[in-house]
C-alpha positions as CSV (number, residue, x, y, z in Angstrom):
1,M,2.2,29.3,13.6
2,A,2.7,27.6,10.0
3,S,-0.4,26.5,8.1
4,G,-0.9,24.5,5.6
5,T,-0.9,20.5,5.1
6,Y,2.2,18.4,6.5
7,E,2.9,14.8,5.0
8,I,4.9,12.2,5.9
9,T,5.9,9.2,3.4
10,I,7.2,5.5,4.4
11,E,9.1,3.4,1.6
12,K,9.3,-0.1,2.0
13,I,9.6,-3.2,-0.3
14,F,8.2,-6.7,-0.7
15,A,8.6,-10.0,-3.2
16,A,5.7,-11.9,-4.3
17,S,4.3,-13.4,-7.1
18,H,0.9,-13.1,-8.8
19,A,-1.0,-14.1,-11.7
20,I,-3.5,-11.3,-13.3
21,R,-6.8,-12.6,-14.5
22,L,-6.8,-11.6,-18.2
23,P,-9.6,-10.0,-20.2
24,D,-10.6,-13.2,-21.4
25,G,-11.0,-14.9,-18.1
26,S,-7.5,-16.7,-18.3
27,L,-4.9,-16.0,-15.8
28,E,-1.3,-14.8,-17.0
29,P,1.6,-16.8,-15.8
30,I,2.6,-17.0,-12.2
31,H,5.9,-14.7,-12.1
32,G,7.2,-12.5,-9.2
33,H,8.2,-9.0,-8.3
34,N,9.9,-7.0,-5.9
35,W,7.1,-4.7,-4.9
36,P,8.4,-0.8,-3.9
37,V,5.8,0.5,-1.6
38,E,5.4,4.2,-0.5
39,V,2.6,5.4,1.9
40,T,1.9,9.0,2.4
41,V,-0.4,10.3,5.1
42,A,-1.1,13.8,5.9
43,A,-2.7,16.0,8.7
44,A,-3.6,19.7,8.7
45,K,-2.4,20.1,12.2
46,L,0.3,18.7,13.7
47,D,-0.2,16.3,17.0
48,S,1.1,17.5,20.6
49,I,4.5,16.8,19.9
50,E,4.7,18.4,16.1
51,C,4.3,15.4,14.2
52,V,1.8,14.3,11.5
53,M,1.9,10.9,13.6
54,D,5.2,8.7,14.6
55,F,6.8,7.5,12.1
56,H,7.3,4.0,13.9
57,V,3.6,3.6,14.3
58,L,2.7,3.8,10.6
59,E,5.8,1.5,9.7
60,K,4.8,-0.9,12.0
61,T,1.2,-1.1,10.2
62,I,3.0,-1.2,7.2
63,D,5.3,-4.2,8.2
64,A,2.4,-6.0,9.5
65,L,0.3,-5.6,5.8
66,I,3.9,-6.7,4.3
67,G,4.1,-9.7,6.5
68,K,1.1,-11.1,5.0
69,V,2.0,-11.0,1.4
70,H,6.0,-11.2,1.6
71,N,7.3,-14.2,-0.3
72,R,3.7,-15.0,-0.8
73,H,1.6,-15.5,-4.0
74,L,-0.9,-12.8,-3.9
75,N,-3.7,-14.7,-5.6
76,E,-3.5,-16.7,-2.4
77,V,-4.1,-13.6,0.0
78,A,-7.4,-12.1,0.8
79,P,-8.4,-10.1,-1.0
80,F,-6.9,-11.5,-3.8
81,I,-7.9,-15.4,-3.3
82,G,-9.2,-16.7,-6.5
83,C,-8.8,-13.3,-8.2
84,K,-11.8,-12.0,-6.1
85,V,-10.0,-9.0,-6.6
86,N,-7.4,-8.8,-9.5
87,P,-4.1,-8.8,-7.8
88,T,-2.8,-5.8,-10.0
89,A,-0.5,-3.3,-9.1
90,E,-3.6,-0.9,-8.9
91,R,-5.2,-3.1,-6.6
92,V,-2.2,-4.0,-4.5
93,A,-1.6,-0.1,-3.8
94,W,-5.7,0.0,-3.3
95,W,-5.4,-2.7,-0.4
96,F,-2.6,-1.3,1.2
97,G,-4.2,2.0,1.7
98,S,-7.5,0.7,2.5
99,E,-5.9,-1.7,5.4
100,V,-3.7,1.5,6.4
101,A,-6.3,4.1,6.9
102,K,-8.5,2.1,8.9
103,T,-5.4,2.4,11.6
104,L,-4.8,6.0,11.2
105,P,-5.1,8.4,14.1
106,K,-7.9,11.1,14.3
107,G,-7.0,14.0,11.9
108,V,-4.7,11.9,9.8
109,K,-5.7,10.9,6.5
110,L,-4.3,9.0,3.9
111,V,-2.8,10.7,0.6
112,S,-1.6,8.0,-1.5
113,V,0.0,4.8,-1.7
114,R,2.5,4.1,-4.9
115,V,3.5,0.4,-5.7
116,G,5.9,-0.6,-8.0
117,E,5.6,-3.5,-10.2
118,A,8.7,-2.9,-12.3
119,P,11.6,-0.4,-12.9
120,G,9.5,2.7,-13.8
121,C,6.4,1.3,-13.7
122,Y,4.1,2.4,-10.8
123,A,0.4,2.6,-9.8
124,T,-1.3,5.0,-7.4
125,Y,-4.1,4.7,-5.4
126,R,-5.8,8.2,-3.8
127,P,-8.7,7.7,-1.8
C-alpha cells in the first residue's frame, strides 16, 4: 500500500462586494470582485472506496457557503457584519476554511483555502 498524504481540491467562484475597514477606522469605497476560491482537504488514509472523501460532499458544503455570499455585500453577511471581522481576502479565506472544517469526516483535515481578490492577488488560510 502507498503511504503519504492525499489531498483533494475544489475550485469555485463567487461575486460579492465589500468595503474594508482602513487603519484610521474609515471604510474604503464599496467595490466588487469575482472571488475564486480553492479549498484543499487531506487525509493520511483513504476511505473504504480509496478516496480522501466524496468530492460531491465537499462541493455541496462549499456551494452552501457560496450561497450565503454570492451577489451580496460581505459587510452585511455574518461574521463580517459591521466589520466585526474585516472582510479582507485573508478573512474571507479564514471564514470559508473555518466553516468547511466543521463539516469534514473523521480523518480528513482542512489544508488550505485560497481566495483571489484580483487577477494575480490571492490570500491563503491554513489552519
